[in-house]
N, C-alpha and C positions, 0 to 999 in steps of 0.2 A: 428493432428486429423483433421484439416481443409483439408489437402491434402488426407488423408487416407479415410475420410468419403465417398466421391463419387467414390472412385477407388477400394476399397477392394474386390468388387464382381467380378472383371474381372482380368484375368492374365495380360493383357496389363496395366491396372491401377496400379497393384502391381509393375510391372516392372518400371513404371514411378516414383513411390514413392521411390523404391530402388535406382534408378539413382539419384534422388534429394538428398537422404540421403547420398550416397557415395560422391556426390559433396560437401555437407556440411562438412562431416567428413574430406575429403581431404583438404578443405580450412582451417578448424580448425587445422589440422596437420601442414600445412605450416605456419600458424600464430604462432603456438607454437614452431616450430623448433628452432628459435633463442633463446628461453627462456629455453630450456632443461637443459643447464648447471646450471641454478639457479631456476629450477622448484620447489624445496622445498620452497624457499622464496616466490615465486609467489603464491603457493598454500596456504601458511600461510596468505598472504594478502587477498586472495580471500575467504578463510574460516577461519575467525579469532576466532576460538574456545577458544583461550587463553584469549580473551578479555571479556568473560562472556556472559550471556544470552541477556542482553541489555545494552545500554550505556545511561547515564543521565536519563532524564524523557521523554521517547518516548511513543507516544499514540498508543500502541498496547496491545495485550492480556496479555503478560507476565508482562509488567510493571504495568498494571491495577490490575491484580490478586495479584501482590506482595505487594500492599498496605494492603491487608488483610492476605495473606498467603505468607510468605517469602520463596518462592520456591528455591531461590539460597542457602539458608541455610539448606533446607530440603533434597535436592538432589545434587548429584555430577554433575559436568559439563558434563560428559559423558552421564549420565541418562537424563539430560535436553536436550542435543542435540538430543537424540533419541525421546524424547517426542515431541520436536518441529518439528522434521521430520514427525512423525506420524500425528500430528494435521495438519500440512501444507498439506500433501498428502490427508488426510481425507476431508479437506474443499475445496481443489482445484480440485481434480479429478472429482467430479460430473459435474462441469462446462465444463470440457474437454470432458466428455462422451456425454453431451448434444450437444456440437459442432460436435462430431463425428456423431451423429444422424441427425443433422440439420446443415450442413456446408454452411451457408449463410453468407453474409457480416455482417449483424447486429449481428448474433450469434457469429461471430468471434471477433468483437469488444467487445461484452459483456464478452466473454470467456477470452480475454486479460485482461479486467478490473477485473474480478473476480479472475483470477490467480494472478495478481499483488497485489490486495488487500489481498488475502489470504496469500501470502508470507509476506507482510508487517505486518499483524496481528499476525501470528503464527510462523514465521521462527526464526532461532537463530541469535542473535546479529544484531538487526535492529537499524539503526540510524534515528534521526528525519527527515533528508532530504531524506530518502528513500521513503517518501510519494510522492515525485516527480515522481516516476515511475508509480504508479497507476494513478496519476493525468494526466500524459502524455497520457495514454490510454483512460481515461475518457473524456479528451478534444476532442477526436475523435468523440464523440457524440454531440459536440457543433453544428454541422451543420445538426443535425437530430431533430426529434421531442422530443428528450431527452435533449435539450440544457439547460433547466431550472435546471435539476438535475446536469448537468455538472458544471454550474455556482455555484450552492449551494455547491457541493463538493469542488470546487476550493477555495471558501471562507473559508470553514472549514479547508482545508489542509493548507492554508496560515496562518490561526490563530494557527494551531498546531505547526508551526515553529517559533512562536513569541519568545520563550525563546532563541532559537538558533540565530535568527536574532538580537535580542537585545544584546546578548553576543558578536556578531561580529560587532556591531556598525551600523546595517542596519535598525534602527527603521524608518527612513524616507522612505526607500524603501518599508518597510512593510506597512506603512500608505498609500503610493501611490498605492501599489498593491491592498490593501483592498478597497480603494476608487474607483479604476477602476472596480473591481469586483462587488461592490455594485451598481455602476452606471449601469453596464451591466445587473445586476439582476433586477433593477428597469425598464429598457427599455424592458426586456423580460417578465416582470410580473411573477416572480417566485412565487411559492406557499407560502402562509402565514407562513408555518412552517419554511421557511428559515429566515424570519425576526424575528421570535421568537428566533431562534438559534443565530442570530446576536445580539439580545438584551442580550442574555446570555453571549456572548463573551464580549460585552461592560461592563456588570456588573463585570465580572472577571477582566477586565482591570482596572476598577475603584477601585476594591478591592486591586489590586496590588499596586496602587498609594497611596490609602488612609489608608490601613490597613497594618502596618508593620508585618512581620512574627514573630510568637512567638519563643522564644529561643529553645523550644523543637522541633519545626517543621520549621527549617530555609528554607526548600525548598517547603513550602506549596503551593506557587503560581504556580511554574512550574508543581507541581504534579496535582493541580486542572486543569491546562491547558491540561495536558496529559489525565486525566480521562474524561474531558468534550469532548475532541476531539475523544478519543477512543470509547466512546459511540456512537458518530455520525458515525465513520468509521464502527463499527459493524452493525449499522442499514443500512448503505449504502451497505455493503456487502450482507446482506439479501435481500435488495431491488433489486440490480442488478442481483442476482441469480434468484429472482422471475421474473424479466423481461425476462431473458433468457429462463426460463421454459415456460413463457406465449406465446412465439413466436414459440414454437415447433409445 
């Protein structure tokens, strides 16, 4: 959409886009050529439909709604895959169309951000660490006027991975990362809502230490982490789409 936006009105521009497309397709074919004998196994790893809609407690739409509506019990895996595809396209396409209308550098970064966040929130079988993909695009905003939002998102993204990092014995790394992010947030004077959210993270951490999970809900603390983080990611998704609309 970034390349097509300024070129689709002229024949020369369309030829340039086609040339770039053929180059990409050719490069992709060369990379795939050695894998063709085991293409089936590679595709299963790339599209792990057999592993279910989501894994563990991930801070996305499907895990959040499953707290109230057990969608994995109500629908087959095939239906859920189609539902996730539909919702992902529905929420990602508007950002790409905005990029097509306004193919600027800022709009491109926001389109990358909205696309990555949309896939994280709505696509099939998302892992906790997949949040690193939208985080990588959002950190491109760090050197812009949106650096405060980037730091805020980075702190929430790091918090969302706490159960995974704890399970892998990386609690010290988590503490150091959060400390650096909070220090940078203080230096850049992020909005007060960031500090309110960080207090919420701290309260949930204290609850995890002081309040043992009940027998009926043994995974209550990772679930609260996922719900709290997913709420923030949903609001960030709306906010970054608003930013992209506002620069049109």
